[in-house]
Every structure is written in structure tokens, then in C-alpha cells.
PDB file as gemmi writes it, atoms N, CA and C in Angstrom:
CRYST1    1.000    1.000    1.000  90.00  90.00  90.00 P 1                      
ATOM      1  N   MET A   1     110.735 131.296 156.130  1.00  0.00           N  
ATOM      2  CA  MET A   1     109.875 131.567 154.992  1.00  0.00           C  
ATOM      3  C   MET A   1     110.470 132.640 154.087  1.00  0.00           C  
ATOM      4  N   PHE A   2     111.131 133.629 154.673  1.00  0.00           N  
ATOM      5  CA  PHE A   2     111.733 134.680 153.862  1.00  0.00           C  
ATOM      6  C   PHE A   2     112.701 134.097 152.848  1.00  0.00           C  
ATOM      7  N   GLY A   3     113.503 133.123 153.257  1.00  0.00           N  
ATOM      8  CA  GLY A   3     114.468 132.523 152.345  1.00  0.00           C  
ATOM      9  C   GLY A   3     113.798 131.820 151.186  1.00  0.00           C  
ATOM     10  N   LYS A   4     112.694 131.142 151.457  1.00  0.00           N  
ATOM     11  CA  LYS A   4     111.971 130.445 150.400  1.00  0.00           C  
ATOM     12  C   LYS A   4     111.410 131.443 149.388  1.00  0.00           C  
ATOM     13  N   LYS A   5     110.753 132.487 149.874  1.00  0.00           N  
ATOM     14  CA  LYS A   5     110.163 133.469 148.953  1.00  0.00           C  
ATOM     15  C   LYS A   5     111.237 134.189 148.143  1.00  0.00           C  
ATOM     16  N   SER A   6     112.356 134.482 148.761  1.00  0.00           N  
ATOM     17  CA  SER A   6     113.452 135.129 148.049  1.00  0.00           C  
ATOM     18  C   SER A   6     113.971 134.231 146.927  1.00  0.00           C  
ATOM     19  N   THR A   7     114.122 132.958 147.232  1.00  0.00           N  
ATOM     20  CA  THR A   7     114.599 132.003 146.229  1.00  0.00           C  
ATOM     21  C   THR A   7     113.587 131.847 145.107  1.00  0.00           C  
ATOM     22  N   VAL A   8     112.305 131.718 145.458  1.00  0.00           N  
ATOM     23  CA  VAL A   8     111.261 131.575 144.451  1.00  0.00           C  
ATOM     24  C   VAL A   8     111.207 132.815 143.562  1.00  0.00           C  
ATOM     25  N   ARG A   9     111.388 133.989 144.148  1.00  0.00           N  
ATOM     26  CA  ARG A   9     111.413 135.238 143.369  1.00  0.00           C  
ATOM     27  C   ARG A   9     112.556 135.207 142.349  1.00  0.00           C  
ATOM     28  N   LYS A  10     113.722 134.745 142.770  1.00  0.00           N  
ATOM     29  CA  LYS A  10     114.853 134.636 141.838  1.00  0.00           C  
ATOM     30  C   LYS A  10     114.554 133.633 140.734  1.00  0.00           C  
ATOM     31  N   TYR A  11     113.971 132.483 141.115  1.00  0.00           N  
ATOM     32  CA  TYR A  11     113.617 131.482 140.110  1.00  0.00           C  
ATOM     33  C   TYR A  11     112.637 132.074 139.108  1.00  0.00           C  
ATOM     34  N   LYS A  12     111.690 132.851 139.587  1.00  0.00           N  
ATOM     35  CA  LYS A  12     110.666 133.390 138.710  1.00  0.00           C  
ATOM     36  C   LYS A  12     111.190 134.485 137.794  1.00  0.00           C  
ATOM     37  N   TYR A  13     111.911 135.442 138.353  1.00  0.00           N  
ATOM     38  CA  TYR A  13     112.292 136.618 137.573  1.00  0.00           C  
ATOM     39  C   TYR A  13     113.654 136.516 136.893  1.00  0.00           C  
ATOM     40  N   LYS A  14     114.500 135.629 137.345  1.00  0.00           N  
ATOM     41  CA  LYS A  14     115.840 135.528 136.756  1.00  0.00           C  
ATOM     42  C   LYS A  14     116.091 134.211 136.040  1.00  0.00           C  
ATOM     43  N   LEU A  15     115.508 133.151 136.541  1.00  0.00           N  
ATOM     44  CA  LEU A  15     115.777 131.845 135.951  1.00  0.00           C  
ATOM     45  C   LEU A  15     115.116 131.696 134.587  1.00  0.00           C  
ATOM     46  N   ARG A  16     113.872 132.111 134.444  1.00  0.00           N  
ATOM     47  CA  ARG A  16     113.171 131.997 133.146  1.00  0.00           C  
ATOM     48  C   ARG A  16     113.957 132.691 132.027  1.00  0.00           C  
ATOM     49  N   PRO A  17     114.362 133.973 132.209  1.00  0.00           N  
ATOM     50  CA  PRO A  17     115.132 134.600 131.124  1.00  0.00           C  
ATOM     51  C   PRO A  17     116.467 133.907 130.855  1.00  0.00           C  
ATOM     52  N   ALA A  18     117.106 133.409 131.901  1.00  0.00           N  
ATOM     53  CA  ALA A  18     118.388 132.724 131.719  1.00  0.00           C  
ATOM     54  C   ALA A  18     118.196 131.414 130.953  1.00  0.00           C  
ATOM     55  N   LEU A  19     117.153 130.669 131.283  1.00  0.00           N  
ATOM     56  CA  LEU A  19     116.867 129.436 130.551  1.00  0.00           C  
ATOM     57  C   LEU A  19     116.564 129.730 129.086  1.00  0.00           C  
ATOM     58  N   ALA A  20     115.756 130.748 128.852  1.00  0.00           N  
ATOM     59  CA  ALA A  20     115.408 131.110 127.473  1.00  0.00           C  
ATOM     60  C   ALA A  20     116.643 131.543 126.691  1.00  0.00           C  
ATOM     61  N   LYS A  21     117.526 132.279 127.340  1.00  0.00           N  
ATOM     62  CA  LYS A  21     118.740 132.739 126.668  1.00  0.00           C  
ATOM     63  C   LYS A  21     119.653 131.562 126.321  1.00  0.00           C  
ATOM     64  N   ARG A  22     119.766 130.633 127.245  1.00  0.00           N  
ATOM     65  CA  ARG A  22     120.661 129.494 127.048  1.00  0.00           C  
ATOM     66  C   ARG A  22     120.097 128.439 126.103  1.00  0.00           C  
ATOM     67  N   TYR A  23     118.794 128.146 126.259  1.00  0.00           N  
ATOM     68  CA  TYR A  23     118.219 126.982 125.591  1.00  0.00           C  
ATOM     69  C   TYR A  23     117.062 127.314 124.640  1.00  0.00           C  
ATOM     70  N   GLY A  24     116.793 128.582 124.441  1.00  0.00           N  
ATOM     71  CA  GLY A  24     115.692 128.984 123.575  1.00  0.00           C  
ATOM     72  C   GLY A  24     114.384 129.009 124.340  1.00  0.00           C  
ATOM     73  N   GLY A  25     113.444 129.734 123.810  1.00  0.00           N  
ATOM     74  CA  GLY A  25     112.135 129.826 124.449  1.00  0.00           C  
ATOM     75  C   GLY A  25     111.430 128.482 124.376  1.00  0.00           C  
ATOM     76  N   SER A  26     110.942 128.020 125.492  1.00  0.00           N  
ATOM     77  CA  SER A  26     110.276 126.729 125.556  1.00  0.00           C  
ATOM     78  C   SER A  26     109.276 126.750 126.696  1.00  0.00           C  
ATOM     79  N   ALA A  27     108.213 125.979 126.574  1.00  0.00           N  
ATOM     80  CA  ALA A  27     107.250 125.864 127.666  1.00  0.00           C  
ATOM     81  C   ALA A  27     107.856 125.091 128.832  1.00  0.00           C  
ATOM     82  N   THR A  28     108.717 124.125 128.535  1.00  0.00           N  
ATOM     83  CA  THR A  28     109.375 123.349 129.586  1.00  0.00           C  
ATOM     84  C   THR A  28     110.859 123.178 129.261  1.00  0.00           C  
ATOM     85  N   TYR A  29     111.609 122.916 130.309  1.00  0.00           N  
ATOM     86  CA  TYR A  29     113.043 122.637 130.183  1.00  0.00           C  
ATOM     87  C   TYR A  29     113.324 121.341 130.923  1.00  0.00           C  
ATOM     88  N   THR A  30     114.457 120.725 130.622  1.00  0.00           N  
ATOM     89  CA  THR A  30     114.811 119.481 131.299  1.00  0.00           C  
ATOM     90  C   THR A  30     115.333 119.785 132.701  1.00  0.00           C  
ATOM     91  N   LYS A  31     115.310 118.774 133.540  1.00  0.00           N  
ATOM     92  CA  LYS A  31     115.848 118.895 134.886  1.00  0.00           C  
ATOM     93  C   LYS A  31     117.313 119.302 134.818  1.00  0.00           C  
ATOM     94  N   GLY A  32     118.063 118.704 133.905  1.00  0.00           N  
ATOM     95  CA  GLY A  32     119.480 119.023 133.754  1.00  0.00           C  
ATOM     96  C   GLY A  32     119.711 120.475 133.369  1.00  0.00           C  
ATOM     97  N   GLN A  33     118.887 120.996 132.477  1.00  0.00           N  
ATOM     98  CA  GLN A  33     119.011 122.397 132.078  1.00  0.00           C  
ATOM     99  C   GLN A  33     118.736 123.326 133.261  1.00  0.00           C  
ATOM    100  N   VAL A  34     117.694 123.019 134.025  1.00  0.00           N  
ATOM    101  CA  VAL A  34     117.364 123.840 135.196  1.00  0.00           C  
ATOM    102  C   VAL A  34     118.481 123.738 136.234  1.00  0.00           C  
ATOM    103  N   ASP A  35     118.923 122.517 136.528  1.00  0.00           N  
ATOM    104  CA  ASP A  35     119.988 122.321 137.521  1.00  0.00           C  
ATOM    105  C   ASP A  35     121.246 123.098 137.143  1.00  0.00           C  
ATOM    106  N   LYS A  36     121.670 122.965 135.903  1.00  0.00           N  
ATOM    107  CA  LYS A  36     122.901 123.617 135.460  1.00  0.00           C  
ATOM    108  C   LYS A  36     122.775 125.136 135.560  1.00  0.00           C  
ATOM    109  N   THR A  37     121.657 125.671 135.133  1.00  0.00           N  
ATOM    110  CA  THR A  37     121.472 127.120 135.161  1.00  0.00           C  
ATOM    111  C   THR A  37     121.392 127.635 136.595  1.00  0.00           C  
ATOM    112  N   VAL A  38     120.686 126.932 137.461  1.00  0.00           N  
ATOM    113  CA  VAL A  38     120.599 127.312 138.877  1.00  0.00           C  
ATOM    114  C   VAL A  38     121.990 127.308 139.503  1.00  0.00           C  
ATOM    115  N   ASP A  39     122.765 126.262 139.231  1.00  0.00           N  
ATOM    116  CA  ASP A  39     124.118 126.170 139.792  1.00  0.00           C  
ATOM    117  C   ASP A  39     125.014 127.296 139.276  1.00  0.00           C  
ATOM    118  N   GLU A  40     124.977 127.538 137.981  1.00  0.00           N  
ATOM    119  CA  GLU A  40     125.851 128.559 137.407  1.00  0.00           C  
ATOM    120  C   GLU A  40     125.468 129.977 137.841  1.00  0.00           C  
ATOM    121  N   MET A  41     124.194 130.172 138.180  1.00  0.00           N  
ATOM    122  CA  MET A  41     123.750 131.487 138.649  1.00  0.00           C  
ATOM    123  C   MET A  41     123.949 131.640 140.153  1.00  0.00           C  
ATOM    124  N   GLY A  42     124.323 130.555 140.814  1.00  0.00           N  
ATOM    125  CA  GLY A  42     124.596 130.603 142.245  1.00  0.00           C  
ATOM    126  C   GLY A  42     123.362 130.675 143.118  1.00  0.00           C  
ATOM    127  N   PHE A  43     122.221 130.196 142.616  1.00  0.00           N  
ATOM    128  CA  PHE A  43     120.993 130.224 143.392  1.00  0.00           C  
ATOM    129  C   PHE A  43     120.967 129.088 144.406  1.00  0.00           C  
ATOM    130  N   ASP A  44     120.238 129.302 145.483  1.00  0.00           N  
ATOM    131  CA  ASP A  44     120.046 128.305 146.529  1.00  0.00           C  
ATOM    132  C   ASP A  44     119.278 127.117 145.941  1.00  0.00           C  
ATOM    133  N   ARG A  45     119.791 125.913 146.152  1.00  0.00           N  
ATOM    134  CA  ARG A  45     119.137 124.707 145.634  1.00  0.00           C  
ATOM    135  C   ARG A  45     118.163 124.091 146.629  1.00  0.00           C  
ATOM    136  N   ARG A  46     118.091 124.651 147.823  1.00  0.00           N  
ATOM    137  CA  ARG A  46     117.236 124.062 148.853  1.00  0.00           C  
ATOM    138  C   ARG A  46     115.776 123.999 148.405  1.00  0.00           C  
ATOM    139  N   HIS A  47     115.354 124.912 147.559  1.00  0.00           N  
ATOM    140  CA  HIS A  47     113.968 124.960 147.093  1.00  0.00           C  
ATOM    141  C   HIS A  47     113.877 124.716 145.581  1.00  0.00           C  
ATOM    142  N   ILE A  48     114.792 123.921 145.055  1.00  0.00           N  
ATOM    143  CA  ILE A  48     114.877 123.675 143.612  1.00  0.00           C  
ATOM    144  C   ILE A  48     113.589 123.078 143.052  1.00  0.00           C  
ATOM    145  N   HIS A  49     112.833 122.387 143.901  1.00  0.00           N  
ATOM    146  CA  HIS A  49     111.582 121.789 143.422  1.00  0.00           C  
ATOM    147  C   HIS A  49     110.594 122.853 142.932  1.00  0.00           C  
ATOM    148  N   TYR A  50     110.724 124.083 143.414  1.00  0.00           N  
ATOM    149  CA  TYR A  50     109.895 125.170 142.886  1.00  0.00           C  
ATOM    150  C   TYR A  50     110.278 125.484 141.437  1.00  0.00           C  
ATOM    151  N   ALA A  51     111.545 125.459 141.143  1.00  0.00           N  
ATOM    152  CA  ALA A  51     111.993 125.688 139.768  1.00  0.00           C  
ATOM    153  C   ALA A  51     111.502 124.564 138.858  1.00  0.00           C  
ATOM    154  N   TYR A  52     111.519 123.324 139.364  1.00  0.00           N  
ATOM    155  CA  TYR A  52     111.020 122.212 138.570  1.00  0.00           C  
ATOM    156  C   TYR A  52     109.528 122.381 138.298  1.00  0.00           C  
ATOM    157  N   LEU A  53     108.770 122.838 139.299  1.00  0.00           N  
ATOM    158  CA  LEU A  53     107.342 123.066 139.104  1.00  0.00           C  
ATOM    159  C   LEU A  53     107.100 124.131 138.048  1.00  0.00           C  
ATOM    160  N   MET A  54     107.880 125.203 138.094  1.00  0.00           N  
ATOM    161  CA  MET A  54     107.662 126.310 137.172  1.00  0.00           C  
ATOM    162  C   MET A  54     108.141 126.017 135.750  1.00  0.00           C  
ATOM    163  N   TYR A  55     109.212 125.235 135.606  1.00  0.00           N  
ATOM    164  CA  TYR A  55     109.863 125.165 134.297  1.00  0.00           C  
ATOM    165  C   TYR A  55     110.042 123.779 133.700  1.00  0.00           C  
ATOM    166  N   CYS A  56     109.721 122.725 134.433  1.00  0.00           N  
ATOM    167  CA  CYS A  56     109.895 121.369 133.910  1.00  0.00           C  
ATOM    168  C   CYS A  56     108.541 120.712 133.654  1.00  0.00           C  
ATOM    169  N   ASP A  57     108.572 119.531 133.049  1.00  0.00           N  
ATOM    170  CA  ASP A  57     107.331 118.814 132.801  1.00  0.00           C  
ATOM    171  C   ASP A  57     106.790 118.220 134.105  1.00  0.00           C  
ATOM    172  N   THR A  58     105.552 117.769 134.051  1.00  0.00           N  
ATOM    173  CA  THR A  58     104.855 117.264 135.233  1.00  0.00           C  
ATOM    174  C   THR A  58     105.598 116.108 135.889  1.00  0.00           C  
ATOM    175  N   ALA A  59     106.073 115.170 135.115  1.00  0.00           N  
ATOM    176  CA  ALA A  59     106.773 114.011 135.677  1.00  0.00           C  
ATOM    177  C   ALA A  59     108.012 114.434 136.458  1.00  0.00           C  
ATOM    178  N   THR A  60     108.743 115.428 135.960  1.00  0.00           N  
ATOM    179  CA  THR A  60     109.965 115.879 136.633  1.00  0.00           C  
ATOM    180  C   THR A  60     109.655 116.510 137.979  1.00  0.00           C  
ATOM    181  N   TYR A  61     108.691 117.437 138.019  1.00  0.00           N  
ATOM    182  CA  TYR A  61     108.448 118.076 139.310  1.00  0.00           C  
ATOM    183  C   TYR A  61     107.781 117.135 140.295  1.00  0.00           C  
ATOM    184  N   LYS A  62     106.942 116.226 139.818  1.00  0.00           N  
ATOM    185  CA  LYS A  62     106.323 115.267 140.746  1.00  0.00           C  
ATOM    186  C   LYS A  62     107.370 114.323 141.330  1.00  0.00           C  
ATOM    187  N   ALA A  63     108.343 113.927 140.527  1.00  0.00           N  
ATOM    188  CA  ALA A  63     109.381 113.009 140.995  1.00  0.00           C  
ATOM    189  C   ALA A  63     110.377 113.692 141.931  1.00  0.00           C  
ATOM    190  N   ASN A  64     110.431 115.020 141.932  1.00  0.00           N  
ATOM    191  CA  ASN A  64     111.438 115.744 142.699  1.00  0.00           C  
ATOM    192  C   ASN A  64     110.858 116.673 143.759  1.00  0.00           C  
ATOM    193  N   THR A  65     109.584 116.535 144.051  1.00  0.00           N  
ATOM    194  CA  THR A  65     108.948 117.361 145.072  1.00  0.00           C  
ATOM    195  C   THR A  65     108.926 116.582 146.383  1.00  0.00           C  
ATOM    196  N   PRO A  66     109.376 117.192 147.473  1.00  0.00           N  
ATOM    197  CA  PRO A  66     109.334 116.509 148.769  1.00  0.00           C  
ATOM    198  C   PRO A  66     107.904 116.115 149.145  1.00  0.00           C  
ATOM    199  N   GLU A  67     107.770 115.045 149.896  1.00  0.00           N  
ATOM    200  CA  GLU A  67     106.453 114.547 150.280  1.00  0.00           C  
ATOM    201  C   GLU A  67     105.665 115.558 151.103  1.00  0.00           C  
ATOM    202  N   ASN A  68     106.353 116.422 151.834  1.00  0.00           N  
ATOM    203  CA  ASN A  68     105.652 117.382 152.690  1.00  0.00           C  
ATOM    204  C   ASN A  68     105.210 118.636 151.936  1.00  0.00           C  
ATOM    205  N   GLU A  69     105.393 118.670 150.636  1.00  0.00           N  
ATOM    206  CA  GLU A  69     104.972 119.815 149.810  1.00  0.00           C  
ATOM    207  C   GLU A  69     103.909 119.354 148.823  1.00  0.00           C  
ATOM    208  N   SER A  70     102.884 120.153 148.649  1.00  0.00           N  
ATOM    209  CA  SER A  70     101.880 119.863 147.632  1.00  0.00           C  
ATOM    210  C   SER A  70     101.990 120.904 146.531  1.00  0.00           C  
ATOM    211  N   THR A  71     101.511 120.546 145.365  1.00  0.00           N  
ATOM    212  CA  THR A  71     101.507 121.498 144.259  1.00  0.00           C  
ATOM    213  C   THR A  71     100.711 122.734 144.642  1.00  0.00           C  
ATOM    214  N   GLU A  72      99.620 122.541 145.365  1.00  0.00           N  
ATOM    215  CA  GLU A  72      98.775 123.661 145.774  1.00  0.00           C  
ATOM    216  C   GLU A  72      99.524 124.613 146.712  1.00  0.00           C  
ATOM    217  N   SER A  73     100.252 124.067 147.685  1.00  0.00           N  
ATOM    218  CA  SER A  73     100.989 124.934 148.614  1.00  0.00           C  
ATOM    219  C   SER A  73     102.140 125.638 147.907  1.00  0.00           C  
ATOM    220  N   MET A  74     102.767 124.937 146.967  1.00  0.00           N  
ATOM    221  CA  MET A  74     103.859 125.548 146.215  1.00  0.00           C  
ATOM    222  C   MET A  74     103.321 126.674 145.334  1.00  0.00           C  
ATOM    223  N   ASN A  75     102.179 126.445 144.675  1.00  0.00           N  
ATOM    224  CA  ASN A  75     101.588 127.479 143.834  1.00  0.00           C  
ATOM    225  C   ASN A  75     101.168 128.675 144.688  1.00  0.00           C  
ATOM    226  N   SER A  76     100.716 128.418 145.897  1.00  0.00           N  
ATOM    227  CA  SER A  76     100.364 129.508 146.812  1.00  0.00           C  
ATOM    228  C   SER A  76     101.590 130.356 147.135  1.00  0.00           C  
ATOM    229  N   THR A  77     102.717 129.715 147.358  1.00  0.00           N  
ATOM    230  CA  THR A  77     103.957 130.449 147.619  1.00  0.00           C  
ATOM    231  C   THR A  77     104.368 131.261 146.402  1.00  0.00           C  
ATOM    232  N   ILE A  78     104.274 130.667 145.230  1.00  0.00           N  
ATOM    233  CA  ILE A  78     104.608 131.382 143.995  1.00  0.00           C  
ATOM    234  C   ILE A  78     103.684 132.583 143.836  1.00  0.00           C  
ATOM    235  N   SER A  79     102.402 132.390 144.114  1.00  0.00           N  
ATOM    236  CA  SER A  79     101.439 133.490 144.027  1.00  0.00           C  
ATOM    237  C   SER A  79     101.768 134.606 144.994  1.00  0.00           C  
ATOM    238  N   SER A  80     102.179 134.255 146.193  1.00  0.00           N  
ATOM    239  CA  SER A  80     102.459 135.268 147.211  1.00  0.00           C  
ATOM    240  C   SER A  80     103.681 136.115 146.856  1.00  0.00           C  
ATOM    241  N   VAL A  81     104.549 135.586 145.999  1.00  0.00           N  
ATOM    242  CA  VAL A  81     105.725 136.335 145.556  1.00  0.00           C  
ATOM    243  C   VAL A  81     105.307 137.481 144.648  1.00  0.00           C  
ATOM    244  N   SER A  82     104.295 137.250 143.802  1.00  0.00           N  
ATOM    245  CA  SER A  82     103.922 138.275 142.835  1.00  0.00           C  
ATOM    246  C   SER A  82     102.431 138.428 142.620  1.00  0.00           C  
ATOM    247  N   GLY A  83     101.660 137.529 143.153  1.00  0.00           N  
ATOM    248  CA  GLY A  83     100.230 137.569 142.933  1.00  0.00           C  
ATOM    249  C   GLY A  83      99.796 136.900 141.644  1.00  0.00           C  
ATOM    250  N   ALA A  84     100.715 136.246 140.937  1.00  0.00           N  
ATOM    251  CA  ALA A  84     100.369 135.677 139.643  1.00  0.00           C  
ATOM    252  C   ALA A  84     100.402 134.150 139.615  1.00  0.00           C  
ATOM    253  N   GLY A  85     100.963 133.498 140.607  1.00  0.00           N  
ATOM    254  CA  GLY A  85     101.001 132.046 140.641  1.00  0.00           C  
ATOM    255  C   GLY A  85     101.821 131.438 139.526  1.00  0.00           C  
ATOM    256  N   ILE A  86     101.558 130.162 139.262  1.00  0.00           N  
ATOM    257  CA  ILE A  86     102.331 129.416 138.281  1.00  0.00           C  
ATOM    258  C   ILE A  86     102.150 129.991 136.882  1.00  0.00           C  
ATOM    259  N   LEU A  87     100.947 130.461 136.545  1.00  0.00           N  
ATOM    260  CA  LEU A  87     100.741 131.035 135.213  1.00  0.00           C  
ATOM    261  C   LEU A  87     101.569 132.289 135.032  1.00  0.00           C  
ATOM    262  N   GLY A  88     101.693 133.086 136.081  1.00  0.00           N  
ATOM    263  CA  GLY A  88     102.542 134.265 136.005  1.00  0.00           C  
ATOM    264  C   GLY A  88     103.995 133.888 135.824  1.00  0.00           C  
ATOM    265  N   ALA A  89     104.410 132.814 136.493  1.00  0.00           N  
ATOM    266  CA  ALA A  89     105.791 132.357 136.343  1.00  0.00           C  
ATOM    267  C   ALA A  89     106.051 131.890 134.921  1.00  0.00           C  
ATOM    268  N   LEU A  90     105.065 131.212 134.341  1.00  0.00           N  
ATOM    269  CA  LEU A  90     105.251 130.686 132.996  1.00  0.00           C  
ATOM    270  C   LEU A  90     105.177 131.754 131.915  1.00  0.00           C  
ATOM    271  N   PHE A  91     104.280 132.729 132.103  1.00  0.00           N  
ATOM    272  CA  PHE A  91     104.031 133.676 131.016  1.00  0.00           C  
ATOM    273  C   PHE A  91     104.425 135.106 131.309  1.00  0.00           C  
ATOM    274  N   GLY A  92     104.581 135.482 132.570  1.00  0.00           N  
ATOM    275  CA  GLY A  92     104.767 136.883 132.874  1.00  0.00           C  
ATOM    276  C   GLY A  92     106.157 137.298 133.277  1.00  0.00           C  
ATOM    277  N   ALA A  93     107.053 136.380 133.539  1.00  0.00           N  
ATOM    278  CA  ALA A  93     108.361 136.744 134.079  1.00  0.00           C  
ATOM    279  C   ALA A  93     109.123 137.674 133.150  1.00  0.00           C  
ATOM    280  N   SER A  94     108.939 137.530 131.861  1.00  0.00           N  
ATOM    281  CA  SER A  94     109.687 138.366 130.935  1.00  0.00           C  
ATOM    282  C   SER A  94     109.223 139.816 130.967  1.00  0.00           C  
ATOM    283  N   TYR A  95     108.082 140.088 131.576  1.00  0.00           N  
ATOM    284  CA  TYR A  95     107.571 141.456 131.659  1.00  0.00           C  
ATOM    285  C   TYR A  95     108.132 142.225 132.839  1.00  0.00           C  
ATOM    286  N   TYR A  96     108.862 141.547 133.704  1.00  0.00           N  
ATOM    287  CA  TYR A  96     109.371 142.171 134.910  1.00  0.00           C  
ATOM    288  C   TYR A  96     110.880 142.350 134.817  1.00  0.00           C  
ATOM    289  N   SER A  97     111.399 143.240 135.652  1.00  0.00           N  
ATOM    290  CA  SER A  97     112.851 143.416 135.723  1.00  0.00           C  
ATOM    291  C   SER A  97     113.441 142.257 136.498  1.00  0.00           C  
ATOM    292  N   ASP A  98     114.676 142.409 136.933  1.00  0.00           N  
ATOM    293  CA  ASP A  98     115.372 141.316 137.600  1.00  0.00           C  
ATOM    294  C   ASP A  98     114.885 141.083 139.023  1.00  0.00           C  
ATOM    295  N   GLY A  99     113.836 141.739 139.487  1.00  0.00           N  
ATOM    296  CA  GLY A  99     113.299 141.503 140.806  1.00  0.00           C  
ATOM    297  C   GLY A  99     114.029 142.264 141.885  1.00  0.00           C  
ATOM    298  N   GLY A 100     115.010 143.071 141.536  1.00  0.00           N  
ATOM    299  CA  GLY A 100     115.668 143.941 142.490  1.00  0.00           C  
ATOM    300  C   GLY A 100     116.709 143.300 143.366  1.00  0.00           C  
ATOM    301  N   ASP A 101     117.119 142.063 143.086  1.00  0.00           N  
ATOM    302  CA  ASP A 101     118.110 141.460 143.961  1.00  0.00           C  
ATOM    303  C   ASP A 101     119.435 141.217 143.263  1.00  0.00           C  
ATOM    304  N   GLY A 102     119.691 141.906 142.154  1.00  0.00           N  
ATOM    305  CA  GLY A 102     121.006 141.907 141.500  1.00  0.00           C  
ATOM    306  C   GLY A 102     121.384 140.609 140.827  1.00  0.00           C  
ATOM    307  N   GLY A 103     122.422 140.662 140.019  1.00  0.00           N  
ATOM    308  CA  GLY A 103     122.976 139.459 139.398  1.00  0.00           C  
ATOM    309  C   GLY A 103     122.118 138.919 138.276  1.00  0.00           C  
ATOM    310  N   GLY A 104     122.381 137.680 137.877  1.00  0.00           N  
ATOM    311  CA  GLY A 104     121.600 137.015 136.859  1.00  0.00           C  
ATOM    312  C   GLY A 104     122.097 137.288 135.452  1.00  0.00           C  
ATOM    313  N   PHE A 105     121.321 136.815 134.503  1.00  0.00           N  
ATOM    314  CA  PHE A 105     121.712 136.893 133.108  1.00  0.00           C  
ATOM    315  C   PHE A 105     120.978 137.977 132.349  1.00  0.00           C  
ATOM    316  N   GLY A 106     120.070 138.715 132.977  1.00  0.00           N  
ATOM    317  CA  GLY A 106     119.341 139.762 132.280  1.00  0.00           C  
ATOM    318  C   GLY A 106     118.215 139.208 131.442  1.00  0.00           C  
ATOM    319  N   GLY A 107     117.842 139.935 130.405  1.00  0.00           N  
ATOM    320  CA  GLY A 107     116.701 139.591 129.569  1.00  0.00           C  
ATOM    321  C   GLY A 107     116.885 138.291 128.826  1.00  0.00           C  
ATOM    322  N   GLY A 108     115.773 137.683 128.418  1.00  0.00           N  
ATOM    323  CA  GLY A 108     115.864 136.378 127.815  1.00  0.00           C  
ATOM    324  C   GLY A 108     115.270 136.292 126.434  1.00  0.00           C  
ATOM    325  N   ASP A 109     115.886 136.870 125.451  1.00  0.00           N  
ATOM    326  CA  ASP A 109     115.434 136.611 124.099  1.00  0.00           C  
ATOM    327  C   ASP A 109     116.238 135.431 123.588  1.00  0.00           C  
ATOM    328  N   GLY A 110     115.597 134.261 123.632  1.00  0.00           N  
ATOM    329  CA  GLY A 110     116.291 132.996 123.442  1.00  0.00           C  
ATOM    330  C   GLY A 110     116.883 132.819 122.059  1.00  0.00           C  
ATOM    331  N   GLY A 111     117.854 131.953 122.004  1.00  0.00           N  
ATOM    332  CA  GLY A 111     118.485 131.598 120.754  1.00  0.00           C  
ATOM    333  C   GLY A 111     117.775 130.437 120.114  1.00  0.00           C  
ATOM    334  N   GLY A 112     118.492 129.649 119.346  1.00  0.00           N  
ATOM    335  CA  GLY A 112     117.903 128.520 118.655  1.00  0.00           C  
ATOM    336  C   GLY A 112     117.678 127.339 119.563  1.00  0.00           C  
ATOM    337  N   GLY A 113     116.784 126.476 119.167  1.00  0.00           N  
ATOM    338  CA  GLY A 113     116.545 125.237 119.895  1.00  0.00           C  
ATOM    339  C   GLY A 113     115.680 125.450 121.103  1.00  0.00           C  
ATOM    340  N   GLY A 114     115.026 124.400 121.524  1.00  0.00           N  
ATOM    341  CA  GLY A 114     114.149 124.451 122.688  1.00  0.00           C  
ATOM    342  C   GLY A 114     114.551 123.415 123.696  1.00  0.00           C  
ATOM    343  N   GLY A 115     113.895 123.420 124.815  1.00  0.00           N  
ATOM    344  CA  GLY A 115     114.176 122.430 125.852  1.00  0.00           C  
ATOM    345  C   GLY A 115     113.576 121.094 125.509  1.00  0.00           C  
ATOM    346  N   ASP A 116     114.175 120.042 126.007  1.00  0.00           N  
ATOM    347  CA  ASP A 116     113.638 118.698 125.814  1.00  0.00           C  
ATOM    348  C   ASP A 116     112.488 118.493 126.771  1.00  0.00           C  
ATOM    349  N   SER A 117     111.516 117.725 126.375  1.00  0.00           N  
ATOM    350  CA  SER A 117     110.400 117.443 127.287  1.00  0.00           C  
ATOM    351  C   SER A 117     110.575 116.100 127.922  1.00  0.00           C  
TER     352      SER A 117                                                      
END                                                                             
């Protein structure tokens, strides 16, 4: 469980700013954008479906979530990382520092263009 929460914390506090910096501020990003950014940042892909839940459209995360995971259980895990759940991941990540685990792209004041839906 520690590995999952650590990965989700990185997705929440580091991935959102990196996506915004690379692809502009957007409510959602494409699976390809998330995959590429996760790979380039060197994050564990074992729990990538959490990143899809936080940053992609509904069809993407539903199509890529393992059968043994529910949206409710995933949101509970996201909540346990910070107490804010999916809404905190979507709206609050920019208010926090890098989460204390080093690396990443830093702050995310996005450039031009948005993510594809």
C-alpha cells in the first residue's frame, strides 16, 4: 500500500503541474499526454490508472481501470493521500509544493493550447 500512496502522491502533486506546463492548463488530458509525461518523469506505471482517473476523461479511465478497482476505492486512496480526493487532485495540486519527494518539473503555469478530450 505504501507504494501505491507514494505513486498517487507524485501523480497528484507533480504530474498536474508537469501536464499544465507541457500542454497548457486543461480540465483533462489525453491518455498519450499522461503516458508520455509519466514516462519522462520516471514515475511508476503500475498505478497509472490513478493518473487517468485524475487527469483524463471518463471514457479513458474507465477503459484503463483494472476490474478489481472501483472509482470509489481509487478516490478513497486519493483522499487518504491528502484528504482532498479527486476534487483536490483536479483543483488543489497547484497550491502545494512538490510533495517532498524530489524531482519533477516544478510549478505549472501552462503555455498555449490545451489537452484533447
